[in-house]
C-alpha positions in Angstrom: -15.2 -7.2 -5.4 -14.1 -6.0 -2.0 -14.4 -2.4 -0.9 -11.8 -0.8 1.4 -10.9 2.7 2.6 -7.7 4.7 3.0 -6.9 7.6 5.2 -3.8 9.8 6.0 -3.4 9.0 9.7 -2.7 12.4 11.1 -1.8 13.5 14.6 -4.7 15.9 14.6 -7.3 13.6 13.0 -9.6 10.8 14.1 -7.9 8.3 16.4 -6.8 5.4 14.2 -8.2 2.9 16.7 -11.7 4.4 16.4 -11.4 4.6 12.6 -10.3 1.0 12.3 -13.2 -0.2 14.6 -15.7 1.9 12.7 -14.6 0.6 9.3 -14.7 -3.0 10.5 -18.1 -2.6 12.1 -19.5 -1.2 8.8 -18.1 -4.2 6.9 -15.2 -2.7 4.9 -12.7 -5.2 3.8 -9.6 -3.2 4.4 -8.0 0.0 5.7 -4.9 1.3 4.1 -2.6 4.0 5.4 -0.3 6.2 3.2 3.0 7.5 4.6 5.6 10.2 4.4 8.4 9.9 6.8 8.8 13.7 6.8 8.3 16.7 4.4 11.4 18.9 3.7 10.6 22.5 4.2 12.4 23.4 1.0 9.4 22.2 -1.1 11.8 21.8 -3.9 9.7 19.0 -5.3 6.3 20.2 -6.7 3.2 18.4 -5.4 2.0 16.1 -8.2 -1.6 17.0 -7.5 -0.8 20.7 -8.2 -0.9 23.7 -5.9 0.2 23.7 -2.3 1.0 20.4 -0.6 -2.0 19.5 1.7 -1.3 19.8 5.4 -1.9 16.1 6.1 1.2 15.0 4.2 3.4 16.4 6.9 1.4 15.2 9.8 1.1 11.4 9.3 1.8 8.8 12.0 4.3 6.1 11.2 2.1 3.5 9.3 3.4 0.4 11.0 2.9 1.9 14.5 -0.6 3.1 13.5 -1.6 -0.2 11.9 -0.4 -2.0 15.1 -2.9 0.1 17.1 -5.6 -0.6 14.5 -4.8 -4.4 14.7 -5.1 -4.4 18.4 -8.8 -3.3 18.4 -10.0 -5.2 15.4 -10.2 -8.9 14.4 -11.3 -9.2 10.7 -10.5 -6.1 8.6 -7.3 -6.2 6.5 -4.7 -3.6 7.4 -2.1 -2.3 5.1 0.1 0.4 3.6 -1.1 2.4 0.7 1.7 3.0 0.0 4.9 2.4 1.9 7.8 4.3 0.3 10.2 1.4 0.2 13.3 3.4 -1.0 13.1 5.2 2.4 13.2 2.1 4.5 15.9 -0.3 5.6 14.9 -3.7 4.3 15.9 -5.8 7.3 14.1 -3.5 9.8 11.1 -3.3 7.6 10.9 -7.0 7.0 10.9 -7.6 10.8 8.2 -4.9 11.4 5.9 -6.3 8.7 6.4 -9.9 9.9 5.7 -8.9 13.5 2.6 -7.0 12.5 1.3 -9.8 10.3 1.7 -12.3 13.0 0.2 -10.1 15.8 -2.8 -9.3 13.5 -3.3 -13.0 12.7 -2.3 -12.6 9.0 -4.2 -9.4 8.1 -1.4 -7.2 6.6 -1.4 -5.9 3.0 1.9 -4.5 1.8 1.2 -1.7 -0.6 4.4 -0.2 -2.0 5.7 2.6 -4.1 8.9 4.3 -5.2 7.9 7.8 -4.1 7.8 11.2 -5.8 9.4 13.7 -3.3 13.0 14.0 -4.4 14.3 15.8 -1.4 12.5 13.5 1.0 14.1 10.4 -0.4 17.5 12.1 -0.6 17.4 12.6 3.1 17.3 8.8 3.4 20.2 8.4 1.1 18.1 7.3 -1.8 18.2 8.9 -5.3 15.3 9.6 -7.5 16.8 8.2 -10.7 17.6 4.8 -9.0 14.7 4.6 -6.6 12.9 1.7 -8.5 16.1 -0.3 -8.7 16.6 0.2 -5.0 12.9 -0.7 -4.3 13.2 -3.9 -6.3 16.3 -5.1 -4.5 14.8 -4.2 -1.1 11.6 -6.1 -1.9 13.5 -9.2 -3.1 15.7 -9.1 0.0 12.6 -8.9 2.2 11.1 -11.9 0.5 14.2 -13.9 1.2 14.2 -12.8 4.8 10.5 -13.9 5.2 10.9 -17.3 3.5 14.4 -18.6 4.3 15.7 -19.8 7.6 19.3 -18.5 6.9 18.6 -15.7 4.5 21.3 -14.1 2.3 21.0 -11.5 -0.4 23.6 -10.0 -2.7 22.5 -7.4 -5.1 24.1 -4.2 -6.3 22.3 -2.0 -3.8 21.4 -4.4 -1.0 23.7 -7.1 0.3 24.0 -9.2 3.4 25.4 -12.6 4.3 23.2 -15.3 5.9 21.1 -14.1 8.8 18.3 -15.4 11.0 15.3 -13.1 11.0 12.2 -14.0 13.1 9.3 -13.9 13.3 8.3 -15.1 9.9 5.0 -13.7 8.6 1.8 -15.6 9.3 0.7 -15.4 5.7 2.7 -17.7 3.5 4.9 -17.2 1.8 4.5 -13.5 2.9 1.9 -10.8 3.0 0.6 -9.7 -0.5 2.8 -7.1 -2.1 0.8 -4.6 -4.1 2.6 -2.1 -6.3 1.3 1.4 -7.0 1.9 3.3 -10.2 0.4 3.4 -13.7 3.2 3.0 -16.3 4.1 0.0 -18.3 7.3 -0.2 -16.3 5.1 -0.5 -13.2 3.3 -3.5 -14.7 6.6 -5.2 -15.5 7.6 -4.8 -11.9 4.2 -6.1 -10.7 4.5 -9.3 -12.7 8.2 -9.8 -11.8 8.2 -9.5 -8.0 4.7 -8.5 -6.7 1.3 -10.1 -6.0 -0.9 -7.3 -7.3 -1.3 -3.9 -8.9 -2.5 -0.8 -7.0 -3.1 1.9 -9.6 -4.7 5.3 -8.7 -8.2 5.3 -10.1 -8.4 8.8 -11.5 -9.3 9.8 -15.0 -8.5 8.5 -17.6 -8.6 5.2 -15.6 -10.6 2.6 -17.5 -11.3 -0.6 -15.5 -11.5 -2.9 -18.5 -8.3 -1.6 -20.0 -6.5 -1.8 -16.6 -7.4 -5.5 -16.3 -6.4 -6.1 -19.9 -3.0 -4.3 -19.4 -2.3 -6.4 -16.3 -3.2 -9.6 -18.2 -0.9 -8.7 -21.2 2.0 -8.0 -18.8 1.5 -11.3 -17.1 1.3 -13.2 -20.3 4.5 -11.4 -21.6 6.4 -12.4 -18.5 5.0 -16.0 -18.3 3.2 -15.2 -15.1 -0.1 -16.9 -14.2 -2.6 -14.0 -14.4 -4.8 -15.7 -11.8 -2.1 -15.2 -9.1 -2.3 -11.4 -9.4 -4.8 -9.0 -8.0 -5.9 -5.5 -9.2 -7.0 -2.9 -6.6 -8.3 0.5 -7.7 -6.8 3.0 -5.2 -8.9 6.2 -4.7 -11.9 4.8 -6.5 -15.0 7.0 -6.7 -17.7 6.4 -4.2 -20.3 5.9 -6.9 -22.4 2.7 -7.2 -22.5 2.7 -11.0 -18.8 3.2 -11.4 -18.0 0.5 -8.8 -20.4 -1.9 -10.6 -18.2 -1.3 -13.8 -15.1 -2.1 -11.7 -16.7 -5.3 -10.5 -17.8 -6.4 -13.9 -14.3 -5.7 -15.3 -12.8 -8.1 -12.8 -11.2 -5.7 -10.4 -10.8 -7.4 -7.0 -10.7 -4.4 -4.7 -11.8 -0.7 -4.7 -10.3 1.6 -2.1 -12.2 4.7 -1.2 -10.7 7.9 0.1 -11.5 9.1 3.6 -10.8 12.9 3.4 -9.1 15.1 6.0 -12.2 15.9 8.0 -13.3 16.0 11.6 -14.1 12.8 13.6 -17.9 13.2 13.2 -17.6 14.1 9.5 -15.5 11.0 8.9 -17.9 8.7 10.6 -20.7 10.2 8.5 -18.7 9.6 5.4 -18.1 5.9 6.4 -21.9 5.6 6.9 -22.4 6.9 3.3 -19.7 4.6 1.9 -21.2 1.6 3.7 -24.3 1.9 1.6 -22.2 0.8 -1.4 -21.3 -2.5 0.3 -24.8 -4.1 -0.2 
């Protein structure tokens, strides 16, 4: 099992270049960045974690720009979104950004995706909460066509375009791994239909054996080869015994949270996490 980390890349936090270098030097497999394009001041949508929305949600860098800076100063660590809110992104522009980043990083991009929870945020992008997963599905299918076909066309109910040329193509073939966040049975149906892996949040009552079994059952029900799918535990606890259970259950990746701390505190946390790699 590989161990990665994730961090909200804020404008007041540790420089993403230093963080990426530090994570790579310590041997972490991956660095994932969450995103919010903006946070509406209305706060009409309650924070799913309860209480006030943490400051870092409204101070994040654009993930693709930040990951480009991280890619420029590293050579091995995988770099990805955890997660990109696909309903808030134009599929053609996003496909080009990802393909460019994947090529310039020598095939190190991981595309973690999600539908989003902030209703007023997505509405500012013209997306609707009740149709966000339908929109996400069509945008991902359209991006896959753009990445894999020379003259790409797509005609769905929410995304439609006649044949286009879009280059560059991603370095990874057929495209970077697409990992879908979420925990519901509907999420698993989407994973096995059009994704390459599942990225559930590893908070109680997360059970690693049951998570693997659920993904296997979903794959079998859809006629999908289970061995083509990965399972990454997002926000996994930094606990050796728990991570050993994840490894034994067959989870491929555990992603540990880097909290909103000072530069020196974050580097200390990375040192502590690095002890779990041996």
